[in-house]
Each structure stands twice: as structure tokens, then as C-alpha cells.
N, C-alpha and C positions, 0 to 999 in steps of 0.2 A: 179597698179600691174596687171600683165597679168593673164590670166586664168590658165596658167601652173604653175605660182608661187603660186596661191591660192590652187591649187590641192596638190602641194608639202607640203604646210603649213598644210593643213588638214590631210595629211597622217602622217606628223611628230607628229601632235597633237594626232592622234589615237595611234601612237606608244608609246607616252609618257603615255597615259592612260593605254595601255596594260601593259607597264612596271610597272606602279604604281600598277595595279591590281596584277601583278605577284609578286611584292614585298610584297604587303599586303597578298597575298595568301601564299607566302613563310613564312612570319612572323607568319601568322595564323598557318600554319603547324608546324612551329618551336615552337610556343607557345604550341600547342597541344602536341607535342612530349616532350617538356621540362616539362610540368605540368601533364602529364599522370601518373597514378598510376601504370601502367603496364610498364615493361621494353620493350623498342622499340630499336631493334638492326638491323643495316643494314650490310650485308656482300656482297662481290663480289662473282663471280662464283667459285673462288678458296678457299673461306672460310675465307678471311681476313676481319677483322672488320673495317667498315668505319664510323659508327656512334654509339654513346653510350649515352643514355639519363640519366638524374638524377635518374630516377626510377631504371634503370639498375644498377647504382652505389649502390643504397640503397638495392636492392634485392641480387646482387651478391657480393658486397663488394669491387669491383675494381674501382679505379679512371679512368677517360677517358685516362689520359696519360699513364696508365699502360696497357691499353687494345687496344687502337686504332692502327690499322696497324698490329696487331698480329692475328695469326690463332685461330679460335674458339676452335680448338682441344687442344690448349695449356692451355686453361683457364677453361671455365665453363661447357663444355660438359662432362658428366660422361662417364667413360670408360664402365660402366655397360649398358649404352644406346647404344653408338657407339664406337667400338674399334678403336684405332688409325689407324690400317691398313685398316679399312673399311670406313674411313672418306671420302676419295676422291671419292670412288664409290657412297657413299651416296650423296655427293654434286652434282655429275654429273647426277645421275639417281633418287635416292630416294627422294631427296629434291623437285625435280620438281613434283613428284607424290603427294606430300603433299600440294602443293599450293592450296589455297582456302579451306583447311580443318582445323578443330580444333582438336587437339589430345593431349594426355598427353606425356610429354617428361621429362626424368630424367636428371637433371643438378646438378652442385655443386657450393657452395659458395667459396669465398676466404678462404682458410683454409681446404678445403676438405669435408665440410659437404654436403651430398647429400639431395636433396629434389625434389619434383615433381612440374612441371609447366604445365599450359595449354597453348599450343603454336598454334598460327595462322600465316601462312606464305603467303606473297604475293610476286610476282616477277614483275620487271619492267626493262625497258631498257633506257639507256641514252647514246647518242654519240656512238651507236652501241655496247655498253657493257651491260651485263646482271647482274642484282642485285637482291638480296633477302632481304626483310624486315620481321623480325619476331617480333611478340608481345608475350612476355612471361608474364603469370599471375601466381603468386605464389599461389598455391592451397593447401599448407601445412595445413593451419588451416581448410580449407573446408574438406580435406581428413580426418583430425583428427575428425572433427565433424561427417562426414559420418561414420567413423569407430565406433564412440561412438553410433551413432544412430542405426547402424546395431547390435551392442552389446545389446543396449537397446531393440531393436525390438526382438532380439533372446531371451532376458531375459523375455520380456513380453509374448512372445509366449509360452515359456516353463515353465512359472511360475505356481506353484500349487495353487496360489491365483487367485481369480477372479478379473480382472482389466477391468474397463470401464471408458471412458471419455465422457463428455457431453459439450455442449456449455453453455453459461450463462443462457439460458432458461431451461436447463435440458434435451435438446434433445441429444440423444446418437450419438457420433461421432466415437467411437472406442470401440471394445470389443476384448479381447484376446481369445485364444483357450480354456482356462479353463472355461470361461464364457459359451461358446457354449456347452462344455462338461457337465457342471453342470446344466444349465438351459434348455438345449435341443433346443435352438434356433440357427440357422445359423446367421452369422454376417449380411448378407444382409436383414434378417428379422427384425433386431432391429435397425440398424444404420438409423438415421433419425426419429426414434420414440421417444416419450416423455417417460421418465423413469417410471412413475407410471403406464402407460398403459402396460408396459412389465413386470416390477418386481412385481406389485400388492402386495406391502407390506401390511401386516396385522396390522402394528403398528397404534397406535391411532393418532388422528389429532393433539393433543398437542405436541407430540414428533416430528411430521413432521414439524410443525411450528417452533419449537425450532431449528431443523436442518437448515432450510433456514435462520433463523435469525442469526445463528452462522456463516454460510458460507458467507452471504452477508456482514458480518463484517470482512471478510477476515481472519477468523480463522478456524482451523481444527475442525472437528466434529467426535467424536468417539462413536460408538454404540457397547456395549458389547454383547448384545444378542437380536436378533429379528428374525423374519421369513419372507421369501419371497416365492412366488409361482413359481414353474417351469412351463414349457409349458404344461406338462401333468397334472397339477393341484396339484401335490405333493408339500409338504412344505419342505423347507430346513432351518436349523438353521444356523445363520450367526453372525459373528462379523466383523465390518468394520471401516475403517477410510476414511473420505472424506475431500479432501483438495481443496481450490480454486486455480486455475492457474492464475497467474498475469503476465501482460506484463511489459515492462521496465518502464512504467509510473505508475505502481501500479494498473492498472485497471483489473477487472476480465474478463478473456477471456474464461473461462471454468472451469470445475471441474473434479478432478481425484478421482475415488472411488476404493478402494482396499478392497475386501471382502474375508473373510476366512471361508470356510465351516466347521462348528463345529458340524455337525449333529452326526457324530460318537462319538465326545467327549461328547455331551449331552446325547447320548444313553448310553455311558459308565458310566457317572455320575449317570444317572437314575438307571441303573442296579446296580451300587455300592450302591446307596441310598436304593434300594429295598433289596439288599443283607444285608445291615446293619439292615434294618427293620426286615428282616427274622431272622437275628441273634438275634436281640432283642426279637423277638417273640419266637424263639427257646429257648432262655435263660429263658423267662417268663414261657413257657410251661414246661421246665425242672424243674424250681423252683416249679411250681404248681404240677408237677408230684412227686417231692420229698416230698412235703408236703402231697399230697394225698397218696403216697406210705407209708409214715410213719404211716398215719392213717390206711390204709388198712392192714399193717403188724401188727400194735399194736392190732387191734380189735381181730383177731383170736388168736394171741399169748397170749393176756391177758386171753382169754377164755380158751386156752389150759393150761397155767400156773396156772390160778386161780382155775379152776375146778380140776386140778391134785392135788393141795394142799388140796382141800376139802375132797378128798377121803382118808379115814382111816378105822380102824377096826370098828368104830361105824357107818359108812355109810351103809345105807340099800342097798339091791340088786337093788331095783327099782331106787334109786338115782344113783347108780353106772352105771346102764344101760343108764339112762337119760344123766348123765354127759359124758359118753363114746360116746354117739351119737353126742353130741355138740362138743366134742374134735375131733371126726372123721370128722365132717363137716368142722370144722375150719382148720384141716390139709389138707383136699381136696381143700379148698379155697386157702390156701397158695401154695399148689402144682400147682394148675391151674395158679395162678398169676405168679409164677416163670417160669413155662413152656412157657407161652405166651411171656414173656420178652426174654427168651432163644431162642425161635423160631424166633422172630424178629431179634435178634442179628445174628443168624445163617444165615438167608436170606440175611441180609445186608452185611455179610462178603463174600457172594457168595458161601458158602459151602453147602447150601440146594439144593437138587436135586429132580427131579420128577421121581418116580419109578412106572411105569405103569404095571397094570395087569387087567385082565378081571373081571368085576363085573356085577352082575345082578342089574340093576338100581332100579326097583321097590322094590326088597327085601332090597337093601341098604337104600332106603328112608324110608321104614317101620321100619328098625332098628333104624334110627335116630328118627322116630316118637315115638317109645317106650322109647328111651333114654330121649327125651324132656318131655314126660309125667312124668317121675320120677323127672325131674327138676321142672316141674310145681308144683308138690306136695311139694317139698322141699322149693320152693319160695312162696308157698301159692297163686299160680296163676291158680288153677284148675277151677275157675269160668270163665276164659278166654277161649273161643272156640278155638280149635286147629285143623286145617284141612290140609291134604295132597291132593294136586290137581294134578292128573296124567291125561295126555291127554286121551280123549275118545278112547275106543277100543284098548288101549295099555295094552297088557297082558305080552308081552315079549320084553325086550330091554337090550342087553348086550353091554357095552362099555369098551374100554381100557383107564384106567386113574389111577391116584394115589389115592387110596381109603382113606388113612389116611388124606391126605391134603384136599381132597374134603370134608370129614367129618368135619374137623376142620373149614373150611370156613362156611359150613351150620350151624354147632352148634353155632359158634360165632354170626352169623347173627340172628339165632333164639333166642339165649339168650338175645341179644340186643333188639329184638322185644318184648319179654316178660318183660324185665326190665322196658321199657317205656310204657307199655300198662296195664292200670288198668281195663278197661272195653272193651267189644267188642270181637275181634277175631284176631288170628294170622294164616296166611295161607302161604303155600310154595308149590313149584312145579317146573316144567320144561317144555320146549318146544324145539323141534329139528328144526333147520333152515338150509336151504341151502343158502349161501350168497357168490356170486362170485366164484362158483364152490368149495366152502369149506363148509364142514358140521360142524355146531356149535351147542353146547348145551347152552340154555339160561335158567338159574335158576332165580327164584324170591322168595323173602320173604317179605310178606306184613303184616302190623299191623294197628290197629285203635288207636294207642297211641297218644302221645303228639305232634308228628310231629316236623319238623325242619323248621325254618325260611329260606327263599330262600337265604338271604345274608350270612347265616352261614353254608350252606350245604357243602362248601369246607373244613370246619374245622374238620368235623367228621372223615375224613380219615387220619388226621395228628396225629402223635404219641403223646401219653400221653395227649390227649385233649378231653374234652367234649365241647358241644356248648358254655356253659359259666360256669364260676366257681361256680355260685350259684347252678347249678344242682348237684354238688358234695354233697351238704347238703341233697338232697332229694333222690339221687340214688347212690348206691355204685359203685365203679369201678375206675380204673385209666386211662381208655380211650385207651386201647391197642387192644381191640377186633376187631374193624373195621380196624385199621391200619394193624393188622396181616392178616385179611381177604383180604385186598387189595394187600398186598405183596404176599400172596399165589396165588391169581388170576393171578398176573403178572408172577408168576413162570410157570403157565399154558399157558402163552402168551395170556392172556385174558384181559378183561376190566371189571370194576365195576362202577356202578353209582346209584344214588338215585333219586326218584321222591317223593317229600314230600310237605305237606301243614301243616302249623302250626295249631294245634288243631284238625286236621282231621286224620292224620296218615302218614305212610311212606311205600314205596315199594322199596326194594333194588333189583337190577338186577346185575347178573354177567354172563359173557359168555366167552367161549373159544372153540377152535377147538377140535373135538373128532374123534376117529376112531370107527365106529360102527361095532361090531363083529356079532351081530344077532339082528333082529328087525322085529316087525309086525306093527310098527307105520308109519303113513303117514307123510312124511317130507314136511313141507311147505317151500315156498320161501319167505323169509322175510328180512327186512332191520334191522340190529342190530346196525347201525352206525348213526341213526338219532337223538340220544339223545343230549341234550344241554350240559350236564355236564358229563365229562368222567375223571376218576381218575386212 
């Protein structure tokens, strides 16, 4: 065989090889097209369908014999995407601009149901003709999931509950806006951090171990009440549910925590419990008051009625005078008791008013001094020293105030001092102070009596109460004197408080703003607000 024949033979062999490769390539391409999960559709430059793979049939619902050779405008292109009159313009200009891109395209199935696809277009030529091949991917489910995710994300962002997610090791992967609002951390400050380092739960170790044991067993864990620390160190009361997040195989891929801030609820519950306790205490005090009141009323009434019955024609004049004095004292005691209760009711109803007039303070205090000396004699307390302490060099000071109410306050405090003082002394006086550009008068009444335990000092200003019920057996009274004094001081826009030590004695202070009409006293600058207890 000649050289020329050998060359031709080799060329034919190469052609056969190329043809075989082309056939294999064509079969491969055909196989890809036929087995692809996306619809692969080829059209010519006029929009007539040339190829239609099985996925296109599944997605759009048309058999190839229904669609091949037909215009795409008659079948699956939605009129909402491209109107029929615009199709030719789209095929000639718009389609070419979309080549090489991936974009969303609205189409419709057989029957008219519209849905969105993701479309990629390529163009190619064969035999001088231009063709377009489009790959359509049904993204209906993806769009649905995206929509749900957006709704979920919006719900998480706007949720009033604190929501956080962690990986299986407890490292934070997500927090919502309520988390940052409640705890004071920005999301970038906590994502990637281990939860105990951020939340700083004050719960005990046993509860923490139970939490992890429950979660690792793929069960939810609920905590009804516990506390976490915020960024500023403040504590918040929480209730929460923690759930494991599982993958399709049932493995734990993270945890979801939903916390509800119950700080306000706990505060309301605490306030409610305190209100209930106050109501119980009030009921107890009122019951005690009624019992004491009954005793306080019976004692003078028995004296009045009993002694009245004893007086007849055979009673001597000396006995009549003695009985009359006892009856008179009992009547005054009853009158004072009723007046105090009436005054408290009047103040609490808001009907009591302050009527100011000018008084000479030293003269006023000396009048009270003489009045209390009579009280000393009646109560057999003349052995207790009684002193009025007026600032040095003070000869004249006139103030504008309600004389009767001020007298009532001082007399109640002085009577209280004498009642609980068996030995020693009772002193009272005043001081004028300038505080924050306001002139105040500060009175005091001190004694060397039994004193008041620190834990019970707040009780003495409560209505119808003494420090404890046992005192009622040793000291007469229904416990309204100090309550009335406090309410009267408040009418003057003032404050009242006590400094007392058990077994040593007590000093009561009260202060209120005044208008000085005339004075030769040196006014000091002093702080009247540094006391620990203010009532």
C-alpha cells in the first residue's frame, strides 16, 4: 500500500474517532439533559420550542408532543412577567441581555398556576442560526422557606421575650433585640462567648448540672424562677425554657433558650405579699386597739359611774370633794382620748388645715412648761427633772405658725416622755437652722426612760400601737399620741424622727419650715436631713 493510501486510512480513522467522541458527547449531553432535575428548554430566535426535557414536563405539566414547535408565549410564560405584545421585543433585545445571568422569572404550569423560577440563559449558534437554552429551577419551596425565615426573623427581632441560641457546647450563636435591650450587651459582644461567662447565673451547681443532664437527653428544660446578671451588674428575675435543636438524624446541633423577664411580676408579687402582711398587721393593730380601747374606756367610766353612785346624803363633804376630783380626772382622760382619735380622723380625711398667726416662742414654751408641771403632779412624776432648753442669748423670737397644733405636738411628745420615764429627766427645746436657703425650726424632746429597741422604732409612729403588747400592762394608753404628732408635723410640711437606745432613753426630733417675724437669735447653718430614720 502506498504512502498516500496510508495517510487516507489514518485520516479516516481519526474521523471515526472524532465521530465516536461526538456521539459519546452527544449521548452524555443528552443524558445530562434527560436526567437533570431542572427544566432545560431550547428555543430559536423567534421563541419556538425546540427541546423539552423530562424535568420540564414534571415542572410545567406539558408533554413534549404538546409543546414542541409551539411558541413559549402560548404556554408557560406568565403574562405578569412578559405581556404577549412585548414578547417579540423581549426575544430580540431583552433575552440577549440576560445571557450569562441568573435571575428570577415568573412562569405558569399547565392549568394556569403561577410560580417563580430561577432562570439561567445561554445562547449558541448552529448552521448560521441563533438558539437560546434556558435552565429553569423551581424555587417555590425555597421562596416559601425564605418567606417563613423572614417572618421568623421578624418575630424573633420583635419578640418581647429574650431569645438566644447556642452551639452544642453552649457558645452563643444568636441573640435577639430583646436580649440586648434586657442584658445591656450588643450582639457582637456576646456571639461566640460561652453562656455562663455572659449570663453569670446565680443558680446553684446542682440545678446547672440537672439542666445539662436534661438537655443532653434531648428533652426540654424549664426553669420557673431564677436570676441572671446584666452587664451593669443588676439582677433580673427570669423564667425560661431551653430546648435542644436536633438535625434530621436526631443529633444535637445546638440549643434554643427563650427567657421571659418576670422582674416586674416578682416586684408586684412582693408588693402584694407586703400589702397582705400590712393588712394583717393593720388588722392585728386594730384588734389590739379595740381591746386596749375597751380597757381605756372602761377604767375612767367605771370610776365615774362607781363614784357617782357612792355619793348620797350620807357622804361627807371631804369624800364628795375627793370623789369629784377623781370623776373630773376620769372625764378629762376620756375627753383627751376622744379628741386625739377625732383629730387623727380629721387629718386623714384631709379636712385639717394649718392656721398661722404670730406667737412669741419663749413665752409659748414657758406656757407649755407650766402646763406639763401640772401633768407631772397629776401623774406623780414630780421627782423627774423637767427642763426647757432655749438657745443661749435668745430673749426674743416671734414666728408665724399654728399655735394650737404646735402645742398639741409638743404636749403629746412630752406626755409620752414622762409616761416612760421613772427616773432621770425630761428636756425639750429648739434650734433655728438655715438649710438650702430655707429657715427651719428644729424641736427636740429627750428623756432618760426605757428607750426603744432599734428594730421596733418604726412601730411607734403607727396608729394604735405601742412597741409591744406587753407594755400595755405597764403603761396606760392606746398608742395614738405619737401617730397624731407625726400627722400634725406632716401638716406643717415637716419631718419627725427618733434617736433611741434601749434602757438609756429617747430623743424625738421634729422640724418644719417657718417664717421668722422678729428675732435676736443667731441662726446656724445645719443639716436636718442626715438622720437614718424619717417618718
